[in-house]
C-alpha positions in Angstrom: -6.8 3.0 -15.2 -8.1 4.4 -12.4 -8.4 4.0 -9.0 -11.7 2.8 -7.4 -12.8 2.2 -3.8 -13.2 -1.5 -2.6 -16.6 -2.7 -3.0 -18.8 -5.6 -3.3 -18.8 -5.1 -7.0 -15.1 -5.5 -7.7 -14.4 -8.1 -4.9 -14.9 -10.8 -7.3 -11.5 -9.5 -9.4 -9.7 -9.1 -5.9 -10.6 -12.8 -5.2 -9.9 -14.4 -8.4 -6.1 -12.4 -8.5 -5.6 -13.8 -4.5 -6.4 -17.0 -5.7 -4.4 -16.8 -8.8 -1.4 -16.6 -6.5 -1.2 -12.5 -6.0 -0.8 -11.4 -2.4 -1.2 -7.4 -1.7 1.3 -8.1 1.4 5.0 -8.2 0.0 6.2 -9.7 3.4 3.5 -12.3 4.5 2.9 -13.0 0.8 0.4 -16.5 0.4 0.0 -16.2 4.2 -1.9 -13.3 4.0 -3.8 -14.1 0.6 -5.5 -17.2 2.4 -6.0 -15.0 5.1 -7.5 -12.4 3.2 -9.7 -15.5 1.6 -10.9 -16.6 4.4 -12.1 -13.4 5.8 -14.0 -12.6 2.3 -15.8 -15.9 2.7 -16.8 -15.1 6.2 -17.8 -11.9 5.7 -17.2 -9.9 2.5 -19.0 -6.7 3.5 -16.8 -7.1 6.7 -13.5 -7.6 4.6 -14.5 -4.8 2.4 -14.9 -2.1 4.7 -11.8 -3.0 7.0 -10.0 -1.5 3.6 -11.4 1.6 4.2 -10.4 2.8 7.7 -9.4 6.7 7.5 -9.8 6.6 12.0 -7.8 3.3 12.7 -10.9 2.1 14.2 -9.9 -1.8 13.1 -8.1 -4.4 14.8 -4.3 -4.3 15.4 -2.1 -5.2 12.5 -0.5 -8.7 13.2 3.4 -8.7 12.9 5.3 -11.9 11.3 6.8 -12.2 14.6 3.2 -12.6 16.0 3.2 -9.3 18.1 0.1 -6.6 17.5 0.7 -2.8 16.5 -1.9 -0.3 16.8 -3.5 0.3 13.6 -2.8 3.6 11.6 -5.2 5.4 9.8 -5.8 4.8 6.2 -7.4 3.2 3.7 -6.8 1.3 0.5 -7.9 2.0 -3.3 -8.1 -0.5 -6.0 -6.6 -0.2 -9.6 -9.1 -1.1 -12.0 -9.1 -0.9 -15.8 -12.0 -2.7 -16.3 -10.9 -5.5 -14.2 -8.6 -6.0 -11.2 -5.3 -4.9 -11.3 -3.4 -4.2 -8.3 -3.7 -1.9 -4.9 -2.6 1.2 -3.6 -3.0 2.0 0.1 -2.0 5.0 2.3 -1.4 5.7 5.8 -0.4 8.4 8.2 -0.3 9.6 12.0 -2.2 12.9 11.7 -0.2 15.9 12.2 3.3 14.4 12.0 4.9 12.9 8.8 6.5 10.0 11.5 5.7 6.6 11.4 5.9 3.8 13.7 9.4 1.4 13.3 6.6 -1.2 12.3 5.3 1.1 9.4 7.7 1.1 6.6 6.0 4.2 4.6 3.0 5.8 3.8 2.3 4.7 0.4 2.4 1.0 -0.8 1.2 -0.4 -4.1 1.6 -3.9 -6.1 0.4 -4.7 -9.4 -1.0 -8.1 -10.2 2.3 -10.1 -12.6 -0.5 -10.0 -15.2 -0.8 -6.3 -15.5 2.6 -4.9 -15.4 4.6 -2.9 -17.7 1.5 -1.0 -18.2 2.2 1.8 -16.4 -0.2 1.5 -13.3 1.8 1.4 -11.1 3.2 4.5 -11.8 0.0 6.4 -12.7 -1.6 4.8 -9.2 1.2 6.2 -7.1 0.6 9.9 -8.9 -3.5 9.8 -8.0 -2.2 8.2 -4.5 0.1 11.6 -3.7 -2.5 13.6 -4.7 -5.2 12.4 -2.9 -2.5 12.2 0.3 -1.2 15.6 0.0 -4.5 16.4 1.4 -3.3 15.3 4.9 -1.3 18.4 5.2 1.9 16.5 5.7 5.0 17.8 3.7 6.0 14.5 2.4 5.5 11.1 1.9 8.0 8.4 2.5 7.8 4.8 0.3 10.1 2.0 0.4 11.1 -0.9 -1.9 14.1 -3.5 -2.4 17.1 -2.1 -3.6 17.0 -4.7 -6.2 13.0 -4.0 -7.0 14.2 -1.6 -10.1 10.5 -1.6 -11.2 9.2 -0.2 -8.1 12.5 2.2 -8.2 11.1 3.5 -11.1 7.9 4.2 -10.6 8.7 6.0 -7.4 11.4 8.5 -9.1 9.1 9.3 -11.8 6.7 10.3 -9.3 9.4 12.6 -7.7 10.9 10.4 -5.5 14.7 11.1 -3.7 16.6 8.5 -1.9 16.7 9.6 1.5 18.4 6.1 2.9 19.0 2.7 2.7 18.2 0.8 5.9 17.5 -2.7 7.2 13.9 -3.5 8.3 12.9 -4.4 11.6 13.3 -8.3 12.5 9.7 -8.0 12.8 9.0 -7.1 9.2 11.9 -9.8 7.7 14.9 -7.8 8.4 15.6 -7.2 4.5 17.5 -4.4 3.6 15.2 -1.4 1.7 15.5 1.8 0.6 13.6 4.6 1.6 12.3 7.7 -0.7 10.7 10.9 0.5 8.0 12.4 -2.0 7.9 16.4 -1.5 4.4 17.6 -1.2 2.3 20.3 -1.5 -1.9 20.9 -0.5 -3.7 20.4 -2.7 -1.0 18.8 -4.9 2.9 17.3 -5.6 5.7 19.6 -4.8 7.9 18.3 -7.5 
């Protein structure tokens, strides 16, 4: 398993996962998957390049309630084992660990159901944390649902410490959520 940059070469696997019912968006689910398939069909190059935006030049983010918020700098990498396995994405505000209330964490990940229980999420998060450590921040925040035991284990295996339980803003579904922090050091994990 390795992380790869989104590319036209790997795009057919991403499309196949979306068509099979997987969505990289755990709040908007099938609606987000449909929007992505439409965007890919309209302009595959533009879609792929939209996933790598470290300067936040892309369009604003549309929330579930229809409001929009400014895009944060960030990028996505794809989990790859010879075929598409999932995604890991990072986002940040330069110079601060603080995130706007509409962004629950610095790092998010998703593995397609047919590739789960292979350690891919744990390895992908580890690699993403190493990369994220170069952003000059003291820690990364990662959130998950309280009943998502697999995700909690992934975060904890990477040094995540539970900080709080909170309720998502209504614009992000209003569900209960756990916030973890992973300490970082320049050049690597602080665990």
